[in-house]
C-alpha positions as CSV (number, residue, x, y, z in Angstrom):
1,M,15.3,7.4,109.7
2,S,14.9,7.8,105.9
3,P,17.7,6.8,103.6
4,S,19.7,9.7,102.1
5,L,21.2,10.1,98.6
6,S,24.4,8.5,99.8
7,S,22.7,5.5,101.4
8,P,23.5,2.1,99.9
9,L,20.9,1.1,97.3
10,R,20.0,-2.0,99.3
11,D,18.4,0.2,101.9
12,V,15.9,1.4,99.3
13,V,15.1,-1.6,97.1
14,G,16.5,-4.6,99.0
15,G,19.6,-6.6,98.6
16,K,18.7,-8.8,95.6
17,T,17.4,-5.9,93.5
18,A,20.4,-3.7,94.6
19,K,22.8,-6.4,93.4
20,A,21.1,-6.5,90.0
21,F,21.4,-2.7,89.7
22,E,25.1,-2.8,90.7
23,T,26.0,-5.6,88.3
24,G,23.9,-4.5,85.4
25,L,24.0,-0.7,85.6
26,D,26.8,0.2,88.0
27,L,24.4,1.9,90.4
28,R,25.3,1.5,94.1
29,T,23.6,4.3,96.1
30,A,20.2,5.9,96.3
31,G,21.7,8.9,94.6
32,D,23.0,6.8,91.7
33,L,19.6,5.4,91.1
34,L,17.8,8.8,91.2
35,R,20.4,10.2,88.8
36,H,19.8,7.3,86.4
37,Y,17.8,9.6,84.2
38,P,15.4,8.4,81.4
39,R,16.9,8.1,78.0
40,R,13.7,9.3,76.4
41,Y,10.0,9.5,77.1
42,A,7.3,7.6,75.4
43,E,4.0,9.5,75.1
44,R,1.1,7.2,75.7
45,G,-0.5,6.3,72.4
46,V,2.5,7.6,70.3
47,L,4.2,4.4,69.0
48,T,8.0,4.0,68.6
49,P,9.3,4.3,65.0
50,L,10.4,0.7,64.4
51,S,12.3,1.6,61.2
52,D,14.9,3.4,63.4
53,L,15.9,0.3,65.3
54,R,19.5,-0.9,64.9
55,E,20.7,-4.5,65.2
56,D,22.4,-5.4,68.5
57,E,20.8,-2.4,70.2
58,Y,19.0,-3.0,73.5
59,V,15.6,-1.2,73.1
60,T,12.3,-0.6,74.8
61,V,9.6,0.1,72.2
62,Q,5.9,1.0,72.4
63,A,4.0,-0.8,69.7
64,E,0.6,-2.4,68.8
65,I,0.2,-6.1,68.4
66,A,-0.8,-7.0,64.9
67,K,-0.7,-10.8,64.8
68,V,-0.1,-13.7,67.3
69,D,0.8,-17.2,66.1
70,A,1.6,-20.2,68.3
71,R,2.9,-23.6,67.0
72,S,5.0,-26.5,68.0
73,M,8.7,-26.3,67.1
74,R,9.8,-28.7,64.4
75,N,13.3,-29.6,65.4
76,R,12.8,-29.8,69.2
77,R,10.2,-30.2,71.8
78,G,8.3,-27.1,72.9
79,T,6.2,-24.2,71.7
80,L,7.1,-21.2,69.7
81,V,4.9,-18.1,69.9
82,E,5.5,-15.5,67.2
83,V,4.0,-12.0,67.7
84,V,4.2,-9.2,65.1
85,V,4.0,-5.7,66.4
86,T,3.7,-2.5,64.4
87,D,4.0,1.3,64.6
88,G,1.5,1.7,61.7
89,N,4.3,1.6,59.2
90,A,7.1,-0.8,60.0
91,Q,6.9,-4.2,61.7
92,L,8.9,-6.1,64.3
93,R,8.7,-9.7,65.2
94,L,8.7,-10.9,68.8
95,T,9.7,-14.6,69.3
96,F,8.9,-16.4,72.5
97,F,10.4,-19.9,73.1
98,N,8.5,-22.3,75.4
99,Q,6.2,-19.5,76.7
100,S,2.9,-20.9,75.4
101,W,0.9,-18.7,77.8
102,R,2.0,-15.7,75.8
103,A,-0.6,-16.8,73.1
104,S,-3.5,-16.1,75.5
105,Q,-1.8,-13.0,77.2
106,L,-1.1,-11.1,73.9
107,R,-3.9,-10.3,71.6
108,P,-4.1,-8.3,68.4
109,G,-5.0,-4.6,69.0
110,Q,-3.3,-4.4,72.4
111,R,-0.5,-1.9,72.9
112,G,2.4,-2.4,75.2
113,L,6.1,-1.9,75.9
114,F,8.5,-4.5,74.6
115,A,12.2,-4.6,75.7
116,G,15.0,-6.7,74.3
117,K,18.1,-6.9,72.1
118,V,17.4,-6.3,68.4
119,G,18.4,-9.3,66.3
120,S,17.5,-10.6,62.9
121,F,16.3,-13.9,61.4
122,N,15.8,-14.5,57.7
123,G,16.4,-10.8,57.0
124,R,13.7,-9.7,59.5
125,R,14.3,-7.8,62.7
126,Q,13.2,-9.4,65.9
127,L,13.3,-9.5,69.6
128,T,13.8,-12.9,71.2
129,N,12.0,-13.6,74.5
130,P,11.5,-9.8,75.1
131,Q,10.3,-8.4,78.4
132,T,6.7,-7.3,78.0
133,Q,4.5,-4.7,79.7
134,L,0.9,-4.3,78.3
135,L,-0.6,-0.8,78.6
136,D,-4.3,-1.6,77.8
137,D,-6.6,-3.0,80.5
138,D,-3.6,-4.8,82.1
139,A,-4.2,-5.4,85.8
140,D,-0.5,-5.7,86.4
141,A,0.4,-2.4,84.6
142,E,1.7,0.3,86.9
143,E,-0.8,3.2,87.4
144,S,1.8,5.7,86.2
145,M,2.3,3.9,82.9
146,L,-1.4,4.4,82.0
147,T,-1.3,8.2,82.0
148,G,1.1,11.0,81.0
149,L,4.6,10.4,79.8
150,I,6.3,7.0,80.1
151,P,10.0,7.2,81.0
152,V,12.2,4.9,79.1
153,Y,15.5,4.1,80.9
154,P,18.9,2.7,80.0
155,A,18.2,-0.9,80.9
156,T,19.4,-4.5,80.8
157,A,17.8,-7.8,80.1
158,A,17.4,-8.4,83.8
159,L,16.2,-4.9,84.5
160,P,13.8,-3.7,81.8
161,S,12.8,-0.1,81.7
162,W,9.6,-0.5,83.7
163,K,11.4,-2.3,86.5
164,V,13.9,0.5,86.7
165,A,10.9,3.0,86.8
166,K,9.3,1.0,89.7
167,A,12.5,1.1,91.8
168,I,12.9,4.8,91.2
169,R,9.3,5.4,92.3
170,V,10.1,3.6,95.5
171,A,13.2,5.7,96.0
172,L,11.4,9.0,95.3
173,D,8.9,8.1,98.1
174,M,11.6,6.9,100.6
175,V,14.8,9.0,100.1
176,D,15.4,12.2,102.0
177,I,16.9,14.5,99.3
178,G,18.4,16.7,102.0
179,A,19.5,20.3,101.6
180,D,19.8,21.7,98.1
181,P,23.4,22.1,97.0
182,L,22.5,25.0,94.6
183,P,22.3,28.3,96.6
184,D,18.9,30.0,96.6
185,D,20.2,33.1,95.0
186,V,21.7,31.2,92.1
187,R,18.4,29.2,91.6
188,G,16.5,32.5,91.7
189,R,18.6,34.3,89.1
190,H,18.3,31.4,86.6
191,G,14.7,30.3,87.3
192,L,15.7,26.8,88.5
193,L,13.6,24.3,90.3
194,P,14.5,23.0,93.8
195,L,16.4,19.7,93.6
196,A,13.6,17.5,95.1
197,D,11.1,18.9,92.6
198,A,13.5,18.4,89.7
199,L,14.2,14.8,90.6
200,R,10.5,13.9,90.8
201,L,9.6,15.7,87.6
202,V,12.4,14.2,85.5
203,H,11.2,10.7,86.5
204,Q,7.5,11.3,86.7
205,P,6.5,14.1,84.3
206,D,3.1,14.8,82.9
207,T,4.3,17.1,80.2
208,F,7.5,17.7,78.1
209,E,7.7,21.2,79.6
210,Q,8.1,19.6,83.0
211,V,10.9,17.4,81.6
212,K,12.6,20.5,80.2
213,Q,12.5,22.4,83.5
214,A,13.7,19.4,85.4
215,Q,16.6,18.7,83.1
216,L,17.6,22.3,83.1
217,R,18.0,22.2,86.9
218,L,19.9,18.9,86.9
219,K,22.2,20.1,84.2
220,W,23.0,23.1,86.4
221,D,24.0,20.6,89.2
222,E,26.5,18.9,87.0
223,A,28.0,22.1,85.6
224,F,28.0,24.2,88.8
225,V,29.6,21.7,91.1
226,L,32.3,21.0,88.6
227,Q,33.0,24.7,88.1
228,V,33.1,25.3,91.9
229,V,35.9,22.6,92.1
230,L,37.8,24.3,89.3
231,A,37.3,27.8,90.8
232,Q,38.7,26.5,94.1
233,R,41.8,25.2,92.3
234,R,42.3,28.6,90.6
235,V,42.1,30.3,94.0
236,A,44.5,27.8,95.5
237,I,47.0,28.4,92.7
238,A,46.7,32.1,93.2
239,S,47.5,31.7,96.9
240,Q,50.8,29.9,96.2
241,P,54.0,32.0,96.4
242,A,56.2,32.3,93.2
243,T,59.2,34.3,92.2
244,P,58.3,37.1,89.8
245,R,60.2,36.8,86.6
246,E,60.8,39.9,84.5
247,P,63.1,40.5,81.6
248,K,66.0,43.0,81.6
249,P,65.8,46.0,79.4
250,D,69.1,45.1,77.7
251,G,69.0,41.3,78.4
252,L,68.6,38.1,76.4
253,L,65.0,38.7,75.4
254,A,65.7,42.2,74.1
255,E,68.6,41.0,72.1
256,F,66.6,38.1,70.7
257,D,63.7,40.4,69.6
258,R,66.3,42.7,68.0
259,R,67.7,39.9,65.9
260,L,64.3,38.3,65.1
261,P,64.2,37.9,61.3
262,F,60.3,38.1,61.1
263,E,57.5,40.1,62.6
264,L,55.4,38.6,65.3
265,T,51.7,38.3,64.5
266,E,49.2,40.4,66.5
267,G,48.1,37.2,68.2
268,Q,51.6,36.3,69.3
269,Q,52.1,39.8,70.6
270,R,48.8,39.8,72.5
271,V,49.5,36.3,74.1
272,S,53.1,37.2,74.9
273,A,51.8,40.3,76.8
274,D,49.5,38.1,78.9
275,V,52.3,35.6,79.6
276,F,54.8,38.3,80.6
277,A,52.1,39.9,82.9
278,D,51.6,36.5,84.5
279,L,55.4,35.9,84.9
280,A,55.7,39.2,86.7
281,R,53.3,38.3,89.5
282,S,54.1,36.7,92.8
283,H,51.9,33.7,92.3
284,P,52.4,31.0,89.7
285,M,51.2,31.4,86.1
286,H,49.0,28.5,85.1
287,R,48.0,29.1,81.5
288,L,46.9,27.0,78.6
289,L,48.1,28.2,75.1
290,Q,46.2,26.5,72.3
291,G,46.7,27.4,68.7
292,E,46.3,26.4,65.2
293,V,49.0,24.1,63.8
294,G,51.9,26.4,62.8
295,S,50.5,29.5,64.5
296,G,53.8,30.2,66.3
297,K,53.3,28.8,69.8
298,T,57.0,27.9,70.1
299,D,58.0,31.5,69.4
300,V,55.7,32.7,72.3
301,A,57.1,30.0,74.6
302,L,60.7,30.8,73.7
303,R,60.3,34.5,74.4
304,A,58.8,33.7,77.8
305,M,61.7,31.3,78.6
306,L,64.2,34.0,77.7
307,A,62.4,36.4,80.1
308,V,62.8,33.9,82.9
309,V,66.5,33.4,82.0
310,D,66.9,37.2,82.1
311,S,65.6,37.1,85.7
312,G,68.2,34.6,86.7
313,G,66.0,31.5,86.5
314,Q,65.8,28.5,84.2
315,A,63.1,27.1,82.0
316,A,62.3,23.5,81.2
317,L,60.5,22.4,78.0
318,L,58.8,18.9,78.4
319,A,57.9,17.1,75.2
320,P,56.1,13.7,74.9
321,T,58.5,12.0,72.4
322,E,62.2,12.0,71.6
323,V,61.5,13.1,68.0
324,L,59.6,16.1,69.2
325,A,62.2,16.9,72.0
326,Q,65.0,16.8,69.4
327,Q,63.0,18.9,67.0
328,H,62.4,21.5,69.7
329,F,66.1,21.5,70.7
330,R,67.2,22.1,67.1
331,T,64.5,24.8,66.6
332,L,65.5,26.7,69.7
333,Q,69.2,26.5,68.8
334,N,68.4,27.7,65.2
335,L,66.2,30.6,66.5
336,L,68.7,31.7,69.1
337,G,71.9,31.2,67.1
338,P,74.8,32.9,69.0
339,L,72.4,33.6,71.9
340,A,72.5,29.8,72.7
341,Q,76.3,29.6,72.6
342,A,77.3,30.8,76.1
343,G,81.0,30.1,76.7
344,Q,81.7,29.3,73.0
345,L,83.7,31.2,70.5
346,G,81.2,33.5,68.7
347,G,78.6,33.4,71.4
348,A,76.8,36.6,72.3
349,D,77.6,38.4,75.6
350,V,74.2,37.7,77.0
351,A,74.0,34.2,75.7
352,T,72.8,31.1,77.6
353,K,73.0,27.4,76.8
354,V,70.2,25.0,75.6
355,A,70.6,21.5,77.0
356,L,68.8,18.3,75.8
357,L,67.9,15.4,78.0
358,T,66.4,12.2,76.6
359,G,66.4,8.6,77.8
360,S,68.6,7.3,75.0
361,Q,71.4,9.8,75.2
362,G,75.0,8.6,75.4
363,A,76.6,8.7,78.9
364,K,79.0,11.6,78.1
365,A,76.4,13.9,76.6
366,R,74.0,13.1,79.4
367,R,76.5,13.9,82.1
368,E,77.3,17.2,80.5
369,N,73.7,18.2,80.1
370,L,72.9,17.2,83.7
371,L,75.7,19.3,84.9
372,D,74.6,22.3,82.9
373,A,71.1,22.0,84.3
374,A,72.2,21.6,87.9
375,S,74.8,24.4,87.7
376,G,72.4,26.8,86.0
377,A,74.7,27.1,82.9
378,A,71.9,25.9,80.8
379,G,69.1,28.5,81.0
380,I,66.8,26.3,78.9
381,V,66.6,22.5,79.2
382,V,64.6,20.5,76.7
383,G,63.7,16.9,77.3
384,T,61.3,14.0,77.4
385,H,60.2,12.1,80.5
386,A,63.9,11.9,81.3
387,L,63.5,15.4,82.8
388,L,61.3,13.8,85.5
389,E,64.0,11.5,86.8
390,Q,65.0,12.0,90.4
391,H,68.6,12.8,89.8
392,V,67.8,15.6,87.3
393,Q,68.3,18.9,89.2
394,F,68.1,22.5,88.4
395,A,69.8,25.5,90.0
396,D,66.6,27.7,89.9
397,L,63.7,26.2,87.9
398,G,61.4,29.2,87.4
399,F,59.3,28.2,84.3
400,V,57.9,24.9,83.0
401,V,56.5,24.6,79.4
402,V,54.6,21.4,78.7
403,D,54.1,20.7,75.0
404,E,51.1,18.6,74.0
405,Q,50.3,18.3,77.7
406,H,47.4,16.0,77.3
407,R,50.0,13.2,76.8
408,F,51.2,13.7,80.4
409,G,49.6,12.6,83.7
410,V,49.3,14.8,86.7
411,E,52.1,12.9,88.5
412,Q,54.5,13.6,85.7
413,R,53.7,17.3,85.5
414,D,53.9,17.7,89.3
415,A,57.3,15.8,89.4
416,L,58.8,18.5,87.2
417,R,57.2,21.4,89.0
418,A,58.6,20.0,92.3
419,K,62.1,20.5,91.0
420,G,61.7,24.3,91.6
421,S,62.7,25.8,94.9
422,A,59.4,27.7,94.7
423,P,56.4,26.7,92.6
424,P,57.4,27.5,89.0
425,H,55.3,29.3,86.5
426,V,53.6,26.8,84.1
427,L,52.6,27.2,80.5
428,V,50.9,24.2,78.8
429,M,50.6,24.1,75.1
430,T,48.5,22.2,72.6
431,A,48.1,22.3,68.9
432,T,44.9,20.3,69.2
433,P,42.2,23.0,69.4
434,I,39.8,22.7,72.2
435,P,36.2,23.8,72.1
436,R,35.4,26.6,74.6
437,T,33.2,24.4,76.7
438,V,36.0,21.8,77.1
439,A,38.4,24.5,78.0
440,M,35.9,25.6,80.7
441,T,35.7,22.1,82.1
442,V,38.7,19.8,81.6
443,Y,41.0,22.8,81.5
444,G,38.9,25.0,83.8
445,D,41.6,25.8,86.3
446,L,43.9,27.4,83.7
447,E,43.7,30.8,82.1
448,T,43.3,30.2,78.4
449,S,45.0,31.9,75.4
450,E,44.4,31.2,71.8
451,L,46.5,31.7,68.6
452,K,44.4,31.5,65.5
453,E,46.4,33.8,63.1
454,L,49.1,32.1,61.0
455,P,52.4,33.8,60.5
456,K,53.0,35.7,57.2
457,G,54.4,33.5,54.4
458,R,52.5,30.3,55.4
459,A,51.1,28.7,52.2
460,E,47.6,27.4,51.8
461,I,47.0,23.6,52.1
462,E,44.6,21.9,49.8
463,T,43.1,18.7,51.2
464,R,41.5,16.0,49.0
465,V,39.9,12.7,49.9
466,V,41.1,9.8,47.7
467,A,38.1,7.3,48.0
468,L,39.5,4.0,46.9
469,V,36.2,2.2,47.6
470,D,34.8,4.1,44.6
471,H,38.0,4.6,42.5
472,P,40.6,2.0,43.4
473,H,43.0,3.1,40.6
474,W,43.3,6.7,42.0
475,I,46.1,5.4,44.1
476,D,48.3,5.4,41.0
477,R,47.7,9.2,40.7
478,V,48.7,9.6,44.3
479,W,52.2,8.2,43.7
480,E,52.5,10.2,40.5
481,R,51.7,13.4,42.4
482,I,54.4,12.7,44.9
483,G,56.9,12.1,42.1
484,E,55.9,15.4,40.5
485,E,56.5,17.3,43.7
486,V,59.9,15.7,44.3
487,A,60.9,16.5,40.7
488,A,60.0,20.1,41.4
489,G,62.4,20.1,44.3
490,Q,59.9,19.5,47.1
491,Q,59.6,16.7,49.7
492,A,56.8,14.4,50.9
493,Y,55.4,12.5,53.8
494,V,53.5,9.2,53.5
495,V,51.8,8.4,56.8
496,C,50.7,4.9,57.8
497,P,48.7,3.8,60.9
498,R,51.0,0.9,61.8
499,I,54.7,0.0,61.8
500,D,54.3,-3.6,60.8
501,A,51.6,-5.7,59.2
502,D,49.4,-7.5,61.7
503,A,49.5,-11.2,60.8
504,A,46.3,-11.7,62.8
505,E,44.4,-9.3,60.7
506,E,43.2,-10.3,57.2
507,E,44.2,-7.7,54.7
508,T,42.1,-6.3,51.9
509,D,44.3,-5.2,49.0
510,D,43.5,-2.9,46.2
511,E,45.2,-4.1,43.0
512,T,47.0,-1.2,41.2
513,D,49.1,-2.4,38.3
514,G,51.0,-5.0,40.4
515,E,51.3,-2.7,43.4
516,T,49.1,-3.1,46.5
517,V,48.2,-0.9,49.4
518,S,46.9,-2.8,52.4
519,A,43.7,-1.6,54.0
520,A,45.8,-1.4,57.2
521,A,48.9,0.1,55.7
522,A,52.2,-0.5,57.6
523,V,55.5,1.5,57.3
524,S,57.5,-1.6,57.0
525,E,55.6,-2.7,53.8
526,V,54.8,0.6,52.2
527,A,58.3,2.0,52.2
528,P,60.0,-0.9,50.4
529,M,57.0,-1.2,48.0
530,L,57.4,2.5,47.0
531,A,61.2,2.4,46.8
532,A,61.1,-0.6,44.5
533,G,58.1,0.6,42.4
534,R,56.5,3.9,41.7
535,L,59.1,6.0,43.6
536,S,62.2,4.0,42.7
537,A,63.8,7.1,41.3
538,V,63.6,9.1,44.6
539,R,65.1,8.7,48.0
540,V,62.7,6.9,50.4
541,E,63.3,6.4,54.2
542,Q,61.3,5.1,57.1
543,L,60.6,6.7,60.5
544,H,58.7,5.1,63.4
545,G,58.8,4.7,67.1
546,R,60.7,1.4,67.2
547,L,63.8,2.9,65.6
548,A,66.7,3.6,68.0
549,A,66.8,7.2,69.0
550,D,70.0,8.0,67.1
551,A,68.5,6.4,64.0
552,K,65.4,8.5,64.3
553,D,67.4,11.6,64.8
554,D,69.6,10.8,61.8
555,V,66.6,10.3,59.5
556,M,65.0,13.5,60.6
557,R,68.2,15.5,60.2
558,R,68.7,14.1,56.6
559,F,65.0,14.8,55.8
560,A,65.3,18.4,57.1
561,A,68.5,18.8,55.1
562,G,66.9,17.7,51.9
563,D,68.8,14.4,51.7
564,V,65.6,12.4,51.9
565,D,62.8,13.0,49.4
566,V,59.9,10.9,50.8
567,L,59.5,10.0,54.5
568,V,57.2,7.0,55.2
569,A,56.3,7.4,58.8
570,T,53.8,6.7,61.6
571,T,52.3,9.5,63.7
572,V,55.7,10.2,65.3
573,I,55.7,13.2,62.9
574,E,52.3,14.4,64.2
575,V,53.5,17.4,66.2
576,G,56.5,19.7,66.2
577,V,58.2,18.4,63.1
578,D,59.1,21.4,60.9
579,V,60.5,20.9,57.4
580,P,59.5,23.9,55.3
581,N,60.4,22.2,52.1
582,A,57.8,19.4,52.6
583,S,54.8,20.2,50.4
584,V,52.8,17.1,50.1
585,M,51.4,14.5,52.5
586,V,49.6,11.2,51.8
587,V,47.8,9.7,54.7
588,L,47.0,6.0,54.1
589,D,43.9,4.6,55.7
590,A,43.0,8.1,56.9
591,D,39.7,6.7,58.3
592,R,41.8,5.0,61.1
593,F,42.8,8.4,62.5
594,G,40.9,10.9,64.6
595,V,39.9,14.3,63.5
596,S,42.6,16.1,65.6
597,Q,45.3,13.7,64.5
598,L,44.5,14.3,60.8
599,H,44.6,18.0,61.3
600,Q,47.9,17.8,63.2
601,L,49.4,15.6,60.5
602,R,48.3,18.0,57.8
603,G,50.0,20.8,59.6
604,R,53.4,19.3,58.8
605,I,53.2,20.6,55.2
606,G,52.8,24.1,53.7
607,R,55.2,25.5,56.4
608,G,57.4,27.2,53.8
609,G,56.5,29.3,50.8
610,H,55.2,26.3,48.8
611,A,51.5,25.4,48.7
612,G,50.6,22.2,50.5
613,L,48.7,19.2,49.2
614,C,47.2,16.7,51.7
615,L,45.8,13.5,50.2
616,L,43.6,11.5,52.6
617,V,43.4,7.9,51.2
618,T,40.5,5.8,52.5
619,T,38.5,2.7,51.7
620,A,35.6,3.7,54.1
621,A,32.2,3.9,52.6
622,A,30.7,7.4,52.2
623,D,27.9,7.0,54.8
624,T,30.1,5.7,57.7
625,P,31.2,7.8,60.7
626,A,34.9,7.1,59.8
627,R,34.4,8.5,56.3
628,Q,32.5,11.5,57.7
629,R,35.5,12.3,59.9
630,V,37.8,12.3,56.8
631,D,35.4,14.4,54.8
632,G,35.1,16.8,57.7
633,V,38.9,17.4,57.8
634,A,39.0,17.8,54.1
635,A,36.3,20.4,54.2
636,T,38.0,23.0,56.4
637,L,41.4,24.1,57.7
638,D,39.9,25.7,60.8
639,G,41.1,23.6,63.7
640,F,38.6,25.1,66.1
641,A,35.7,24.1,63.8
642,L,37.2,20.6,63.6
643,A,37.5,20.4,67.4
644,R,33.7,20.9,67.5
645,L,33.3,18.2,64.9
646,D,35.5,15.9,66.9
647,L,33.5,16.5,70.1
648,E,30.2,15.9,68.3
649,Q,31.4,12.4,67.3
650,R,32.6,11.5,70.8
651,R,30.9,10.7,74.0
652,E,31.2,13.3,76.8
653,G,32.8,10.6,78.9
654,D,35.6,10.3,76.5
655,V,36.3,14.0,76.8
656,L,36.1,14.1,80.6
657,G,38.2,11.0,81.1
658,A,35.7,8.3,82.1
659,S,36.9,6.0,79.3
660,Q,40.5,6.5,80.4
661,S,39.8,6.0,84.1
662,G,37.1,3.3,83.8
663,A,34.8,5.5,85.8
664,R,31.3,6.5,84.8
665,S,31.3,10.1,83.5
666,S,29.8,12.6,86.0
667,L,28.0,14.2,83.1
668,R,24.7,12.5,82.5
669,L,22.5,15.3,81.1
670,L,25.0,18.1,80.3
671,R,26.4,18.2,76.8
672,L,29.5,20.3,76.3
673,L,28.5,21.7,72.9
674,R,24.7,22.0,73.3
675,D,24.9,23.6,76.7
676,E,27.8,26.0,76.1
677,D,25.9,29.1,77.4
678,L,24.8,27.2,80.6
679,I,28.4,26.1,81.3
680,G,29.5,29.7,80.9
681,D,26.8,31.0,83.3
682,A,27.8,28.3,85.8
683,R,31.4,29.2,85.6
684,A,30.6,32.9,86.3
685,E,28.4,32.0,89.3
686,A,31.0,29.6,90.7
687,T,33.8,32.1,90.3
688,G,31.9,34.7,92.2
689,L,30.8,32.4,95.0
690,V,34.3,30.9,95.6
691,E,35.9,34.3,95.6
692,A,33.4,35.3,98.4
693,D,33.5,32.0,100.2
694,P,36.6,29.9,99.2
695,S,36.1,27.2,101.8
696,L,32.3,27.0,101.2
697,A,31.7,27.5,104.9
698,D,28.4,29.3,104.2
699,H,27.3,26.6,101.8
700,P,27.5,23.2,103.5
701,A,25.3,21.3,101.1
702,L,27.4,22.5,98.1
703,A,30.6,21.6,100.0
704,A,29.2,18.1,100.4
705,A,28.6,17.8,96.7
706,V,32.1,19.1,96.0
707,R,33.6,16.5,98.3
708,E,31.5,13.8,96.5
709,L,33.0,14.8,93.2
710,A,36.5,15.1,94.6
711,D,36.3,11.6,95.9
712,T,35.8,10.1,92.4
713,E,38.3,9.0,89.8
714,Q,36.7,11.7,87.6
715,A,38.3,14.4,89.8
716,D,41.7,12.7,89.5
717,Y,41.4,12.9,85.7
718,L,40.4,16.6,85.8
719,E,43.5,17.3,87.9
720,K,45.5,16.5,84.8
721,A,44.5,19.9,83.5
């Protein structure tokens, strides 16, 4: 009986070789091996550009031998064989220790494949003791390496590319590929190869056109199976019962809208209509609301919460940090005014209560808020992870809003949903824009809404890069600029990547008239430095995660009230913090932050009528990826464009959770940006198939592929959506 794709690799290549594949490349089954696709293809006779090689990279190159020299080593016994290979332009040295037979094996004019780790000696790049496979008149060369395209695989020192290729050839001849998981009609509509043909051609192609057709089919496997899983989840959500939640014509929502001091944007009105339609249905809403920083997501969420309160239910708003939870609590109270003062003198007739639950609350306040949540007196409950605790109860939890939901795991989200007597409606929000293809994959079981339009009155934000590597004294002007803004009645943020200096890290200081800014700036150093120096005439305070909750709240209240001029903080201010009078932000060591973080931070300024200025201070050189991130943020205010930039600079596995879970990403050929149209087509096909056959009873091979994905840690991460 032939091995199948799920058979252990030892059944195909033997125990010893299988162990090498498992240890070196994390390949355990025959299917893992056959899905270990070539990194590139070497065309016989076309030499590898040696000038592109990077130090410490493990490479396989095709080159021509230019020179061979053998001699005895001077400082120890043995023979040293040095070989120089060339691509016709650049050269690479191959160094063989105690392999004297290489001098007779390798001759000038021969061409071959050479594999090893790129190092350097005396300023010249070299491979030390590389694996070697000659291509000219070599009796040991594999027949398939003498014609057509030569596949070059991700490899290790113990498993060079040609040994991987040999194992894959054995697998292609032995393994029963089985039934094709991609339905015939889907393959026909999109002109796709059968799976067995695609696997053979991706590993043993004669032409690049065959490679293209094989890769197209295999990308469809990755996209389609994932989209089927997500389509099944959407169907499962739609089948759950939920209590419809509709506002009263003369209720809390209507009164709030009547008192609203500003006009909702067209985007807010459109998204609100979608949310209200979802809330009115008898199955749970499961919607992602993503929007630009400051686009008014909180206003949309609040109106939805009020609709649920109108219907007799309660709403919970889950925030990832105490600073953000307290900010939301204050914002909701300010927006609602008398409508949040039920039972109080001056409260409106249709008013409710807004309760706050955090881990550091005092016992008296906590007891009161717990009682208000359990009795239903509080229609809206805002909190951190404290909301998830077992003793937190609700009278009728009908709606859950999760802010910055990527910071929460599936268990935490489900713990809050479980507090409803029936599955509550769920709205997850993020101010980190998500490219369409990521929304269709990681968040593919949610309906998606976008807010791109900013409310009227939001000022423009100018972003400048302060490159200290070129102009170290520009830091003086940075502090002067803050002083000018404060003198004009505005406020400022100074953001640092760390709370305290790391004694284990050697610091590089830029001398600026007696003041220094560390290359790894810390709040605990920068704040007193500024207060005693350039900004001694203004009020400087610190804010970071190690402060006690009441101290953090006190600093934020005083900053919001205008009693603090400059707030030196970590990224605790990244989301949700709303101080309209803050007009300038300085981000020190901006190259240490990600694209989305910098965009989020920048969104804390320009929230009032004053133009914003964001200064990104960096010591990174102009040609480094870190500096390119900073320059990219400075070049545009479009968060969705920056989301694409962010994805371009990250591996697909980072996006889909492999780096978080420790698992290998299920995406090997598919690329979320480059294959956007393919993913959209796969989503449409998967949706139609699952609607017609939810259990995949008529598609057993596809059902098996879905089970295989569902059994991985990858699926656990996707569930976080």
